[in-house]
N, CA, C, O and the ligand as a Tripos MOL2 file, in Angstrom:
@<TRIPOS>MOLECULE
protein
  237   235    60     0     0
PROTEIN
NO_CHARGES

@<TRIPOS>ATOM
      1 N          62.5230  181.3700   49.0640 N.3       1 MET1
      2 CA         63.5670  180.7740   49.9050 C.3       1 MET1
      3 C          64.8520  180.6930   49.0980 C.2       1 MET1
      4 O          64.9080  180.0740   48.0350 O.2       1 MET1
      5 N          65.8490  181.3160   49.6150 N.am      2 VAL2
      6 CA         67.1470  181.2660   48.9600 C.3       2 VAL2
      7 C          68.0350  180.2920   49.7150 C.2       2 VAL2
      8 O          68.2340  180.3980   50.9260 O.2       2 VAL2
      9 N          68.5450  179.3640   48.9730 N.am      3 ARG3
     10 CA         69.3840  178.3800   49.6340 C.3       3 ARG3
     11 C          70.6050  178.1450   48.7580 C.2       3 ARG3
     12 O          70.4930  177.9140   47.5540 O.2       3 ARG3
     13 N          71.7480  178.2060   49.3740 N.am      4 ILE4
     14 CA         72.9790  177.9660   48.6380 C.3       4 ILE4
     15 C          73.4650  176.5650   48.9610 C.2       4 ILE4
     16 O          73.6940  176.2130   50.1180 O.2       4 ILE4
     17 N          73.6110  175.7960   47.9330 N.am      5 ASN5
     18 CA         74.1480  174.4650   48.1380 C.3       5 ASN5
     19 C          75.6190  174.5420   48.4880 C.2       5 ASN5
     20 O          76.3960  175.2500   47.8470 O.2       5 ASN5
     21 N          75.9760  173.8150   49.4940 N.am      6 SER6
     22 CA         77.3890  173.7010   49.7850 C.3       6 SER6
     23 C          77.7130  172.2300   49.9760 C.2       6 SER6
     24 O          76.8580  171.4230   50.3400 O.2       6 SER6
     25 N          78.9480  171.9120   49.7260 N.am      7 PHE7
     26 CA         79.3670  170.5240   49.7320 C.3       7 PHE7
     27 C          80.6460  170.3960   50.5370 C.2       7 PHE7
     28 O          81.4420  171.3290   50.6420 O.2       7 PHE7
     29 N          80.8090  169.2440   51.0860 N.am      8 LYS8
     30 CA         82.0350  169.0090   51.8310 C.3       8 LYS8
     31 C          83.1220  168.5880   50.8580 C.2       8 LYS8
     32 O          83.0220  167.5670   50.1780 O.2       8 LYS8
     33 N          84.1410  169.3920   50.8150 N.am      9 CYS9
     34 CA         85.2470  169.0750   49.9300 C.3       9 CYS9
     35 C          85.9500  167.8050   50.4220 C.2       9 CYS9
     36 O          86.3280  167.7230   51.5900 O.2       9 CYS9
     37 N          86.1250  166.8280   49.5500 N.am     10 PRO10
     38 CA         86.7740  165.5800   49.9770 C.3      10 PRO10
     39 C          88.2640  165.7390   50.2120 C.2      10 PRO10
     40 O          88.9020  164.8520   50.7790 O.2      10 PRO10
     41 N          88.8130  166.8400   49.7900 N.am     11 HIS11
     42 CA         90.2550  167.0440   49.9220 C.3      11 HIS11
     43 C          90.6090  167.7670   51.2130 C.2      11 HIS11
     44 O          91.4830  167.3330   51.9640 O.2      11 HIS11
     45 N          89.9140  168.8850   51.4630 N.am     12 CYS12
     46 CA         90.2530  169.6670   52.6470 C.3      12 CYS12
     47 C          89.1900  169.5650   53.7390 C.2      12 CYS12
     48 O          89.4100  170.0050   54.8670 O.2      12 CYS12
     49 N          88.0330  168.9840   53.4010 N.am     13 GLY13
     50 CA         87.0230  168.7240   54.4150 C.3      13 GLY13
     51 C          86.1830  169.9200   54.8050 C.2      13 GLY13
     52 O          85.4000  169.8450   55.7510 O.2      13 GLY13
     53 N          86.3310  171.0100   54.0970 N.am     14 LYS14
     54 CA         85.5400  172.1880   54.4230 C.3      14 LYS14
     55 C          84.2510  172.2150   53.6100 C.2      14 LYS14
     56 O          84.1520  171.6260   52.5340 O.2      14 LYS14
     57 N          83.2890  172.9080   54.1540 N.am     15 MET15
     58 CA         82.0460  173.0930   53.4240 C.3      15 MET15
     59 C          82.2310  174.2540   52.4560 C.2      15 MET15
     60 O          82.4350  175.4000   52.8560 O.2      15 MET15
     61 N          82.1550  173.9290   51.1960 N.am     16 VAL16
     62 CA         82.3890  174.9390   50.1790 C.3      16 VAL16
     63 C          81.2750  174.8750   49.1380 C.2      16 VAL16
     64 O          80.5700  173.8740   49.0100 O.2      16 VAL16
     65 N          81.1430  175.9550   48.4140 N.am     17 VAL17
     66 CA         80.1950  175.9720   47.3020 C.3      17 VAL17
     67 C          80.8660  175.4090   46.0630 C.2      17 VAL17
     68 O          80.3110  174.5520   45.3760 O.2      17 VAL17
     69 N          82.0450  175.8890   45.7910 N.am     18 GLY18
     70 CA         82.8070  175.3850   44.6670 C.3      18 GLY18
     71 C          82.4250  176.0540   43.3720 C.2      18 GLY18
     72 O          81.2610  176.3810   43.1420 O.2      18 GLY18
     73 N          83.4090  176.2550   42.5360 N.am     19 GLN19
     74 CA         83.1540  176.8160   41.2190 C.3      19 GLN19
     75 C          82.8340  175.6910   40.2620 C.2      19 GLN19
     76 O          83.6080  174.7440   40.1220 O.2      19 GLN19
     77 N          81.7080  175.7930   39.6130 N.am     20 ILE20
     78 CA         81.2890  174.7330   38.7040 C.3      20 ILE20
     79 C          82.0540  174.8540   37.3960 C.2      20 ILE20
     80 O          82.0360  175.8960   36.7410 O.2      20 ILE20
     81 N          82.7210  173.7780   37.0320 N.am     21 VAL21
     82 CA         83.4630  173.7800   35.7810 C.3      21 VAL21
     83 C          82.8630  172.8210   34.7650 C.2      21 VAL21
     84 O          83.1840  172.8940   33.5790 O.2      21 VAL21
     85 N          82.0000  171.9310   35.2150 N.am     22 ASP22
     86 CA         81.3690  171.0110   34.2790 C.3      22 ASP22
     87 C          80.0600  170.5440   34.8820 C.2      22 ASP22
     88 O          79.9330  170.4210   36.1010 O.2      22 ASP22
     89 N          79.1080  170.2920   34.0390 N.am     23 SER23
     90 CA         77.8000  169.8560   34.5200 C.3      23 SER23
     91 C          77.1800  168.9590   33.4760 C.2      23 SER23
     92 O          77.0850  169.3190   32.3020 O.2      23 SER23
     93 N          76.7630  167.8000   33.9080 N.am     24 ARG24
     94 CA         76.0960  166.9170   32.9560 C.3      24 ARG24
     95 C          74.9230  166.2080   33.6290 C.2      24 ARG24
     96 O          74.9980  165.8030   34.7890 O.2      24 ARG24
     97 N          73.8560  166.0740   32.8770 N.am     25 PRO25
     98 CA         72.6990  165.3880   33.4480 C.3      25 PRO25
     99 C          72.8880  163.8840   33.4500 C.2      25 PRO25
    100 O          73.4930  163.3110   32.5440 O.2      25 PRO25
    101 N          72.3710  163.2770   34.4570 N.am     26 ILE26
    102 CA         72.3430  161.8330   34.5620 C.3      26 ILE26
    103 C          70.9100  161.4300   34.8770 C.2      26 ILE26
    104 O          70.1070  162.2800   35.2600 O.2      26 ILE26
    105 N          70.5740  160.1640   34.7270 N.am     27 PRO27
    106 CA         69.1620  159.7820   34.8880 C.3      27 PRO27
    107 C          68.5620  160.1380   36.2480 C.2      27 PRO27
    108 O          67.3540  160.3550   36.3490 O.2      27 PRO27
    109 N          69.3710  160.2000   37.2750 N.am     28 TYR28
    110 CA         68.8170  160.4420   38.6040 C.3      28 TYR28
    111 C          69.2810  161.7580   39.1890 C.2      28 TYR28
    112 O          69.2660  161.9520   40.4050 O.2      28 TYR28
    113 N          69.6910  162.6590   38.3170 N.am     29 GLY29
    114 CA         70.1100  163.9450   38.8550 C.3      29 GLY29
    115 C          71.0990  164.6160   37.9280 C.2      29 GLY29
    116 O          70.9060  164.6920   36.7140 O.2      29 GLY29
    117 N          72.1390  165.0870   38.5280 N.am     30 ARG30
    118 CA         73.0950  165.8690   37.7560 C.3      30 ARG30
    119 C          74.4680  165.7300   38.4010 C.2      30 ARG30
    120 O          74.6110  165.7790   39.6220 O.2      30 ARG30
    121 N          75.4490  165.5590   37.5680 N.am     31 ILE31
    122 CA         76.8200  165.5160   38.0580 C.3      31 ILE31
    123 C          77.4610  166.8630   37.7720 C.2      31 ILE31
    124 O          77.4040  167.3730   36.6530 O.2      31 ILE31
    125 N          78.0630  167.4190   38.7880 N.am     32 ARG32
    126 CA         78.7950  168.6600   38.5830 C.3      32 ARG32
    127 C          80.2190  168.4940   39.0510 C.2      32 ARG32
    128 O          80.4910  167.9110   40.1020 O.2      32 ARG32
    129 N          81.1100  169.0110   38.2590 N.am     33 ARG33
    130 CA         82.4970  169.0480   38.6660 C.3      33 ARG33
    131 C          82.7930  170.4450   39.1770 C.2      33 ARG33
    132 O          82.4990  171.4400   38.5140 O.2      33 ARG33
    133 N          83.3630  170.5050   40.3360 N.am     34 ARG34
    134 CA         83.5860  171.7850   40.9900 C.3      34 ARG34
    135 C          85.0440  171.9320   41.3950 C.2      34 ARG34
    136 O          85.7820  170.9570   41.5420 O.2      34 ARG34
    137 N          85.4200  173.1640   41.5640 N.am     35 ILE35
    138 CA         86.7460  173.4500   42.1010 C.3      35 ILE35
    139 C          86.5520  174.0560   43.4790 C.2      35 ILE35
    140 O          85.8590  175.0610   43.6380 O.2      35 ILE35
    141 N          87.1590  173.4450   44.4560 N.am     36 CYS36
    142 CA         87.0760  173.9370   45.8180 C.3      36 CYS36
    143 C          87.7710  175.2920   45.9340 C.2      36 CYS36
    144 O          88.9110  175.4630   45.5040 O.2      36 CYS36
    145 N          87.0510  176.2530   46.5290 N.am     37 GLU37
    146 CA         87.6760  177.5720   46.6560 C.3      37 GLU37
    147 C          88.6400  177.6530   47.8340 C.2      37 GLU37
    148 O          89.3310  178.6560   48.0140 O.2      37 GLU37
    149 N          88.6800  176.6090   48.6170 N.am     38 GLU38
    150 CA         89.6250  176.5960   49.7350 C.3      38 GLU38
    151 C          90.9710  176.0130   49.3250 C.2      38 GLU38
    152 O          92.0260  176.5710   49.6300 O.2      38 GLU38
    153 N          90.9160  174.8840   48.6280 N.am     39 CYS39
    154 CA         92.1730  174.2160   48.3130 C.3      39 CYS39
    155 C          92.4250  174.1180   46.8090 C.2      39 CYS39
    156 O          93.4470  173.5850   46.3800 O.2      39 CYS39
    157 N          91.4890  174.6360   46.0120 N.am     40 SER40
    158 CA         91.6510  174.7100   44.5620 C.3      40 SER40
    159 C          91.7640  173.3500   43.8900 C.2      40 SER40
    160 O          92.2640  173.2300   42.7720 O.2      40 SER40
    161 N          91.2940  172.3350   44.5900 N.am     41 ARG41
    162 CA         91.2810  171.0310   43.9480 C.3      41 ARG41
    163 C          89.8810  170.7020   43.4540 C.2      41 ARG41
    164 O          88.8880  171.2850   43.8910 O.2      41 ARG41
    165 N          89.8340  169.7720   42.5500 N.am     42 ARG42
    166 CA         88.5600  169.4580   41.9220 C.3      42 ARG42
    167 C          87.8670  168.3170   42.6370 C.2      42 ARG42
    168 O          88.5000  167.3780   43.1200 O.2      42 ARG42
    169 N          86.5770  168.4230   42.6900 N.am     43 PHE43
    170 CA         85.7870  167.3010   43.1720 C.3      43 PHE43
    171 C          84.4650  167.2690   42.4310 C.2      43 PHE43
    172 O          84.0540  168.2480   41.8090 O.2      43 PHE43
    173 N          83.8170  166.1390   42.5100 N.am     44 THR44
    174 CA         82.5940  165.9220   41.7540 C.3      44 THR44
    175 C          81.4290  165.7660   42.7110 C.2      44 THR44
    176 O          81.5340  165.0820   43.7290 O.2      44 THR44
    177 N          80.3390  166.3930   42.3850 N.am     45 THR45
    178 CA         79.1400  166.2410   43.1950 C.3      45 THR45
    179 C          78.0370  165.6410   42.3470 C.2      45 THR45
    180 O          77.9290  165.9150   41.1520 O.2      45 THR45
    181 N          77.2300  164.8290   42.9770 N.am     46 ILE46
    182 CA         76.0360  164.3070   42.3360 C.3      46 ILE46
    183 C          74.8420  164.9330   43.0310 C.2      46 ILE46
    184 O          74.6390  164.7590   44.2320 O.2      46 ILE46
    185 N          74.0650  165.6560   42.2650 N.am     47 GLU47
    186 CA         72.9490  166.3960   42.8340 C.3      47 GLU47
    187 C          71.6430  165.8440   42.3050 C.2      47 GLU47
    188 O          71.4580  165.6580   41.1020 O.2      47 GLU47
    189 N          70.7620  165.5950   43.2190 N.am     48 LYS48
    190 CA         69.4450  165.1410   42.8090 C.3      48 LYS48
    191 C          68.5340  166.3400   42.6560 C.2      48 LYS48
    192 O          68.6300  167.2970   43.4250 O.2      48 LYS48
    193 N          67.6740  166.3010   41.6980 N.am     49 PRO49
    194 CA         66.7540  167.4250   41.5300 C.3      49 PRO49
    195 C          65.7880  167.4940   42.6940 C.2      49 PRO49
    196 O          65.1130  166.5210   43.0290 O.2      49 PRO49
    197 N          65.7370  168.6640   43.3010 N.am     50 GLU50
    198 CA         64.8500  168.8480   44.4380 C.3      50 GLU50
    199 C          63.6260  169.6730   44.0750 C.2      50 GLU50
    200 O          62.6170  169.6530   44.7790 O.2      50 GLU50
    201 N          63.7260  170.3840   42.9880 N.am     51 GLU51
    202 CA         62.5920  171.1920   42.5900 C.3      51 GLU51
    203 C          61.5640  170.3110   41.9020 C.2      51 GLU51
    204 O          61.8340  169.6830   40.8790 O.2      51 GLU51
    205 N          60.4130  170.2850   42.4780 N.am     52 VAL52
    206 CA         59.3180  169.5510   41.8520 C.3      52 VAL52
    207 C          58.5280  170.5360   41.0190 C.2      52 VAL52
    208 O          57.9830  171.5180   41.5230 O.2      52 VAL52
    209 N          58.4800  170.2500   39.7510 N.am     53 LYS53
    210 CA         57.7730  171.1810   38.8730 C.3      53 LYS53
    211 C          56.2870  171.0700   39.1140 C.2      53 LYS53
    212 O          55.6930  169.9920   39.1110 O.2      53 LYS53
    213 N          55.7280  172.2210   39.3180 N.am     54 GLY54
    214 CA         54.4170  172.3070   39.9350 C.3      54 GLY54
    215 C          53.2950  171.5880   39.2420 C.2      54 GLY54
    216 O          52.7710  172.0500   38.2290 O.2      54 GLY54
    217 N          52.9360  170.4750   39.7860 N.am     55 ASN55
    218 CA         51.6960  169.8470   39.3910 C.3      55 ASN55
    219 C          50.6970  169.8840   40.5390 C.2      55 ASN55
    220 O          49.6570  169.2260   40.5060 O.2      55 ASN55
    221 N          51.0410  170.6710   41.5550 N.am     56 GLY56
    222 CA         50.1130  170.8540   42.6590 C.3      56 GLY56
    223 C          50.0160  169.6790   43.6090 C.2      56 GLY56
    224 O          49.1930  169.6690   44.5250 O.2      56 GLY56
    225 N          50.8560  168.6990   43.3850 N.am     57 LYS57
    226 CA         50.7440  167.4920   44.2030 C.3      57 LYS57
    227 C          51.7780  167.5130   45.3000 C.2      57 LYS57
    228 O          52.9810  167.5520   45.0400 O.2      57 LYS57
    229 N          51.3090  167.4870   46.5120 N.am     58 ARG58
    230 CA         52.2300  167.3780   47.6290 C.3      58 ARG58
    231 C          51.7940  166.2430   48.5270 C.2      58 ARG58
    232 O          50.6340  166.1600   48.9310 O.2      58 ARG58
    233 N          52.7010  165.4050   48.8240 N.am     59 SER59
    234 CA         52.3450  164.2480   49.6420 C.3      59 SER59
    235 C          52.2420  164.6200   51.0950 C.2      59 SER59
    236 O          51.9510  163.7660   51.9320 O.2      59 SER59
    237 ZN         88.9770  171.7710   49.4030 Zn       60 ZN60
@<TRIPOS>BOND
     1     1     2 1
     2     2     3 1
     3     3     4 2
     4     3     5 am
     5     5     6 1
     6     6     7 1
     7     7     8 2
     8     7     9 am
     9     9    10 1
    10    10    11 1
    11    11    12 2
    12    11    13 am
    13    13    14 1
    14    14    15 1
    15    15    16 2
    16    15    17 am
    17    17    18 1
    18    18    19 1
    19    19    20 2
    20    19    21 am
    21    21    22 1
    22    22    23 1
    23    23    24 2
    24    23    25 am
    25    25    26 1
    26    26    27 1
    27    27    28 2
    28    27    29 am
    29    29    30 1
    30    30    31 1
    31    31    32 2
    32    31    33 am
    33    33    34 1
    34    34    35 1
    35    35    36 2
    36    35    37 am
    37    37    38 1
    38    38    39 1
    39    39    40 2
    40    39    41 am
    41    41    42 1
    42    42    43 1
    43    43    44 2
    44    43    45 am
    45    45    46 1
    46    46    47 1
    47    47    48 2
    48    47    49 am
    49    49    50 1
    50    50    51 1
    51    51    52 2
    52    51    53 am
    53    53    54 1
    54    54    55 1
    55    55    56 2
    56    55    57 am
    57    57    58 1
    58    58    59 1
    59    59    60 2
    60    59    61 am
    61    61    62 1
    62    62    63 1
    63    63    64 2
    64    63    65 am
    65    65    66 1
    66    66    67 1
    67    67    68 2
    68    67    69 am
    69    69    70 1
    70    70    71 1
    71    71    72 2
    72    71    73 am
    73    73    74 1
    74    74    75 1
    75    75    76 2
    76    75    77 am
    77    77    78 1
    78    78    79 1
    79    79    80 2
    80    79    81 am
    81    81    82 1
    82    82    83 1
    83    83    84 2
    84    83    85 am
    85    85    86 1
    86    86    87 1
    87    87    88 2
    88    87    89 am
    89    89    90 1
    90    90    91 1
    91    91    92 2
    92    91    93 am
    93    93    94 1
    94    94    95 1
    95    95    96 2
    96    95    97 am
    97    97    98 1
    98    98    99 1
    99    99   100 2
   100    99   101 am
   101   101   102 1
   102   102   103 1
   103   103   104 2
   104   103   105 am
   105   105   106 1
   106   106   107 1
   107   107   108 2
   108   107   109 am
   109   109   110 1
   110   110   111 1
   111   111   112 2
   112   111   113 am
   113   113   114 1
   114   114   115 1
   115   115   116 2
   116   115   117 am
   117   117   118 1
   118   118   119 1
   119   119   120 2
   120   119   121 am
   121   121   122 1
   122   122   123 1
   123   123   124 2
   124   123   125 am
   125   125   126 1
   126   126   127 1
   127   127   128 2
   128   127   129 am
   129   129   130 1
   130   130   131 1
   131   131   132 2
   132   131   133 am
   133   133   134 1
   134   134   135 1
   135   135   136 2
   136   135   137 am
   137   137   138 1
   138   138   139 1
   139   139   140 2
   140   139   141 am
   141   141   142 1
   142   142   143 1
   143   143   144 2
   144   143   145 am
   145   145   146 1
   146   146   147 1
   147   147   148 2
   148   147   149 am
   149   149   150 1
   150   150   151 1
   151   151   152 2
   152   151   153 am
   153   153   154 1
   154   154   155 1
   155   155   156 2
   156   155   157 am
   157   157   158 1
   158   158   159 1
   159   159   160 2
   160   159   161 am
   161   161   162 1
   162   162   163 1
   163   163   164 2
   164   163   165 am
   165   165   166 1
   166   166   167 1
   167   167   168 2
   168   167   169 am
   169   169   170 1
   170   170   171 1
   171   171   172 2
   172   171   173 am
   173   173   174 1
   174   174   175 1
   175   175   176 2
   176   175   177 am
   177   177   178 1
   178   178   179 1
   179   179   180 2
   180   179   181 am
   181   181   182 1
   182   182   183 1
   183   183   184 2
   184   183   185 am
   185   185   186 1
   186   186   187 1
   187   187   188 2
   188   187   189 am
   189   189   190 1
   190   190   191 1
   191   191   192 2
   192   191   193 am
   193   193   194 1
   194   194   195 1
   195   195   196 2
   196   195   197 am
   197   197   198 1
   198   198   199 1
   199   199   200 2
   200   199   201 am
   201   201   202 1
   202   202   203 1
   203   203   204 2
   204   203   205 am
   205   205   206 1
   206   206   207 1
   207   207   208 2
   208   207   209 am
   209   209   210 1
   210   210   211 1
   211   211   212 2
   212   211   213 am
   213   213   214 1
   214   214   215 1
   215   215   216 2
   216   215   217 am
   217   217   218 1
   218   218   219 1
   219   219   220 2
   220   219   221 am
   221   221   222 1
   222   222   223 1
   223   223   224 2
   224   223   225 am
   225   225   226 1
   226   226   227 1
   227   227   228 2
   228   227   229 am
   229   229   230 1
   230   230   231 1
   231   231   232 2
   232   231   233 am
   233   233   234 1
   234   234   235 1
   235   235   236 2
@<TRIPOS>SUBSTRUCTURE
     1 MET1         2 RESIDUE 1 A MET
     2 VAL2         6 RESIDUE 1 A VAL
     3 ARG3        10 RESIDUE 1 A ARG
     4 ILE4        14 RESIDUE 1 A ILE
     5 ASN5        18 RESIDUE 1 A ASN
     6 SER6        22 RESIDUE 1 A SER
     7 PHE7        26 RESIDUE 1 A PHE
     8 LYS8        30 RESIDUE 1 A LYS
     9 CYS9        34 RESIDUE 1 A CYS
    10 PRO10       38 RESIDUE 1 A PRO
    11 HIS11       42 RESIDUE 1 A HIS
    12 CYS12       46 RESIDUE 1 A CYS
    13 GLY13       50 RESIDUE 1 A GLY
    14 LYS14       54 RESIDUE 1 A LYS
    15 MET15       58 RESIDUE 1 A MET
    16 VAL16       62 RESIDUE 1 A VAL
    17 VAL17       66 RESIDUE 1 A VAL
    18 GLY18       70 RESIDUE 1 A GLY
    19 GLN19       74 RESIDUE 1 A GLN
    20 ILE20       78 RESIDUE 1 A ILE
    21 VAL21       82 RESIDUE 1 A VAL
    22 ASP22       86 RESIDUE 1 A ASP
    23 SER23       90 RESIDUE 1 A SER
    24 ARG24       94 RESIDUE 1 A ARG
    25 PRO25       98 RESIDUE 1 A PRO
    26 ILE26      102 RESIDUE 1 A ILE
    27 PRO27      106 RESIDUE 1 A PRO
    28 TYR28      110 RESIDUE 1 A TYR
    29 GLY29      114 RESIDUE 1 A GLY
    30 ARG30      118 RESIDUE 1 A ARG
    31 ILE31      122 RESIDUE 1 A ILE
    32 ARG32      126 RESIDUE 1 A ARG
    33 ARG33      130 RESIDUE 1 A ARG
    34 ARG34      134 RESIDUE 1 A ARG
    35 ILE35      138 RESIDUE 1 A ILE
    36 CYS36      142 RESIDUE 1 A CYS
    37 GLU37      146 RESIDUE 1 A GLU
    38 GLU38      150 RESIDUE 1 A GLU
    39 CYS39      154 RESIDUE 1 A CYS
    40 SER40      158 RESIDUE 1 A SER
    41 ARG41      162 RESIDUE 1 A ARG
    42 ARG42      166 RESIDUE 1 A ARG
    43 PHE43      170 RESIDUE 1 A PHE
    44 THR44      174 RESIDUE 1 A THR
    45 THR45      178 RESIDUE 1 A THR
    46 ILE46      182 RESIDUE 1 A ILE
    47 GLU47      186 RESIDUE 1 A GLU
    48 LYS48      190 RESIDUE 1 A LYS
    49 PRO49      194 RESIDUE 1 A PRO
    50 GLU50      198 RESIDUE 1 A GLU
    51 GLU51      202 RESIDUE 1 A GLU
    52 VAL52      206 RESIDUE 1 A VAL
    53 LYS53      210 RESIDUE 1 A LYS
    54 GLY54      214 RESIDUE 1 A GLY
    55 ASN55      218 RESIDUE 1 A ASN
    56 GLY56      222 RESIDUE 1 A GLY
    57 LYS57      226 RESIDUE 1 A LYS
    58 ARG58      230 RESIDUE 1 A ARG
    59 SER59      234 RESIDUE 1 A SER
    60 ZN60       237 GROUP 0 **** ****
C-alpha cells in the first residue's frame, strides 16, 4: 500500500505534501518542518508513528 501523507497548510489552506527541511523525533512521534509547495511558507507537522513493527499482534 502506497500512501502519501499530505497536510493542510495553515497558511494557504491547501492539502500539500511539503518539502521536509527538518525532522526530529519526539516521544510520541516526530516533528517535521516543511515548506508548502503552494505558498512557499513553512509549517510544522507532528506525525505519529503508524507503522507497527511486526510482532504479529493485531487487536
Ligand atoms: Zn501553503
